[in-house]
N, C-alpha and C positions, 0 to 999 in steps of 0.2 A: 565288472565295470567300476572303475574307479568311483569313489564317493567324490561328490561335488562339495569342495570346501568354499568357503567365503572367497578365498583367493582366487580360485579356479572359476566362480561366478563372476568375480570382478572382471578376470581377464576376459571372459566370453562377452560380457556386456560392454566392455571397451571396443572390442574387436568389431562387435555388431554396430555400436554407435558410428565407430569410423568408417565401417562399411558404408554406413546410409548418411554419412557427412552430418552427424550430429556432434555437439559438444559432449564430451566426456564427462564434464562438471554435471551435466543432467543425471548421467549414471549414477554417479558417484552419490548425488543427494538423494535419488530412491534408495540406493542401498542403505545409507546412513539412517534415511528418515523412517524407513521399513523396519529397522532393527533398533531403532531408538538409541543410536550409537554416536559417539563422536570418531574423529577420524583416528583418533587414539587407541579407541576400544576396537574397532576395525582391525588396526595392527595386532593387536592382542588376539583376536578371535581369527586371524587370516587362515590358519591351517586347521581351524575346527570344521567339521561337517554340517553343511547346512543342511537343515530340516527339509522334508520332501516338500512340505507346504509352504516353507518360507520361497524356496528355490522355484517354484511353480508359479508364485506371486510376483516374485521379482522378474522372473523371463515374461510373464504376461505384461508387467510394467514397464518393463523396458523396449519391449514390443510397440506398445502404444505411443511410446516417446518417441522412438524413432521412425515408426511407419505412419503414426497419425499425427505427428506433432503435438500431442498430448501434454500439456504442461505437468512437469513432473509433481508441482506443487498440489493441483487439483487431484492427481492420482494419488499422493499422500493424503489429501485432506487438509494440511497444515503448511504454513509457512513461516519462518524466523522473521521476527521485526523489532529491533531495538532490545534484543534480549529477552523478547517474549515470543513464546511458540502460540501462534493462533491459528484456528480453524479458518479454512478457505472454502469456497465451494464457486461453482460456474456463476453465481449470483453476485459474486464479488471480484474486483479486481485482485491480482497477487500484489501485495505490498512489495514496493520497489526500495532499492538501496538509497536512493535520490532521497527519498521521502523522510529517510532517517536524518539527513542534513537539516530538514524544516524542523524537524522536532529537535535537534541539537540548538538550532538559533533561538528557538523560543526559550528553551530551558537555560541558555547562557544569558538571556536577556532577563528573566524574571526567577526572584528568590522562591522560597518556599511559603512566603505570607500567602494567606488565602486571596485566591483569585476566582472569578468565575469565568467559563472556558466553555465555548460552544464550537464543537467540530462537526463543522457543515459539509455534507456528503461523506459521511464516516466510513461506508463500506464494511469492512471487516472489524472497524473500530481501531485500528492499527495507531492512527496519530492520538487519539483522544485518549485511550489506555495506557500508550508509552507515557504520555503526560502524566496522568493519572498514578502509575506506577512510581514515578520519578518525583513527583510532587502530590503527595498524598493529602495535603491541605486544600487543594485545590477542587474546586466543585465543578465536575465536568459533565456537559451534556452531548451525547452523540445523535447526530441527526442526519436522515437519509430519505429519498422518494421511494427507495424500494424497500417493501416489507421484508423480503427474501434476505436482504443486506443486514437489516435491523436485526433479523433471527440470528443470525450468524455474528454479528456484534455482540447481542445478548448472550449468545453462549460464549463468547471470548471474555466477555466481561466476569461472567459467573465463574468460568474456569479459573480465571486469575484473582478472583475475590475482590474485583475492584469494584466499588460502590459508585455507579454512574448514571444518569437519566437518558432513557432513550425515548426520541420523538421522530415519528413517521411524518416528514414534511417535505415538499418541495423546496428546497432554499428555505427563505423565512416565511413560507405561507402560513404554517402553523407553530411559529416560533412566537410565545407570548410575552416571554421576559425582554426587557431593553435595556440592562444594565450589564451587559457582559463585559468585562475587562479586556478579554482576548477573544476574538473568533479567527479561527483556521478552516482552512479548505484546499482541499487537492480535487479542483471540479474537473469535470471532462475538458480538455482543451485541445484536443486533435482535430483539425480540420477533414472534412469527409474527401477532401481532393488528395491527402495525403495517403488514403488505402492503399494505392499501389507499392507505396515505399515501406509498409509495416510489415513486421513479422507475421507470417501466415497462422501461426499459432495463437497469438493474440486476438488476430482477426475472427479464427474460426470459434475460440473458447471463452474470451474473456468478453464480459458484458459490453455491447455498443452503448447504452444508455450512460455508462461510465467513463467512456472512452471519447466520443464524438461531441462536437458542439458548431453550432454554425457560425456565420460571419468570421471565417477563416479560424474558428477554433476560440473565438473571444466574446460568443453568445453570453454565456454563462458569468465571465467576468463582467460583463456590462449590467448584466441583472444585479450582481451582487454590489457593484460600484454605486447604483442606484439607490439599493436600500441599506446598506450596511449601517450608516451612519444611524438610523433610528435604533439599532439593536446595541449599541456600545457606550460605553461610559464617555463622557467628556475628553477624556485623555486615554482613552481603549486602543487597541491595537488589531490591525486585521493581518493575518499571516497568509499567503498563498503559494502554492507551487505552480510553476508555469512551464510552458513548452520553450525548448531552449532558443528559440526565435523569435520570443514573444515579448521579452523584456522591454523593448522600447513602446510596444503597442499599448501593453499593459500599464504600463508608468504614467503614458499619456491620458488614458482613458480615465486613470484615478485621478490624475492631476486636473483633469477638465471638471469630473463629477464632483470633487472634493477639492476645492483651489487652496484651502487652508491647511490641508492636510500636507504630510511630509512624506514622499513615496520613495522607497528604497529598492533598489535591483539588488541581488545577491547571487554569485555565482557556486556552482556546486564544485566538486572535487576536481573535475575534468575542466572547469573553466568555462563553463557556460551557464549563460542566465538561467536560473532554475526557481529562483525564489524571489517573493516580493512582501516588503512589509509596508503599511499603510499604517502611519501613526495620527491619530485624530488630534488637532490642537485648536 
């Protein structure tokens, strides 16, 4: 029997994915992530023999991805975000590319002078850790209602050697400081009514606590709008990720709750409403 090379393993996996109507990008992610390689490194090793244990693990992961809709990032236990390699688990959402644009917006508007930052509903710690990595002078706190998610965030902070504070809190319930310069949140914002429209792998494996909110997905925004001013500096800023249909509604509720603030909706690279900035004044 011919030895299984990385090239042949990839060919098999692509064929298996196509047969089951799954994206081959997920297969590529599984292979690169398992071997800790870049795409260029894979090319270099294409005709090397794949060790039996690696081949067995790869087959199992590809089958779970294709047959069970299991997310590749959970199979690997890690995901890339803003140049960081982050541990992920079913207790946390998988960081999305759109959220990187929220980080970019914050960094573009704030220099490296010291700022006090709260990442509310941090999950893996993705937003707060990306900010800390790029602005070492900032004092960053990661907060989440889920102790399991905070455990993952702490693991990531330690692996990246990024000093941050972690707080187990339901939104602001256990936040004691009231002088943040920046508060950022990617809260649950999907309406339960949208469940039939969602990808099955998200519904089955990602934490519902981090996905869904009542009031057409606006419930958490309403709570934040009602409380946030008490935790910000007088000229502080709140940054939020939103659902692509929620721009007008989120803008209106913050303008109503905080009538002296400036509320701006920003679109993502796909020209969908995706982010909101609320500037106190």
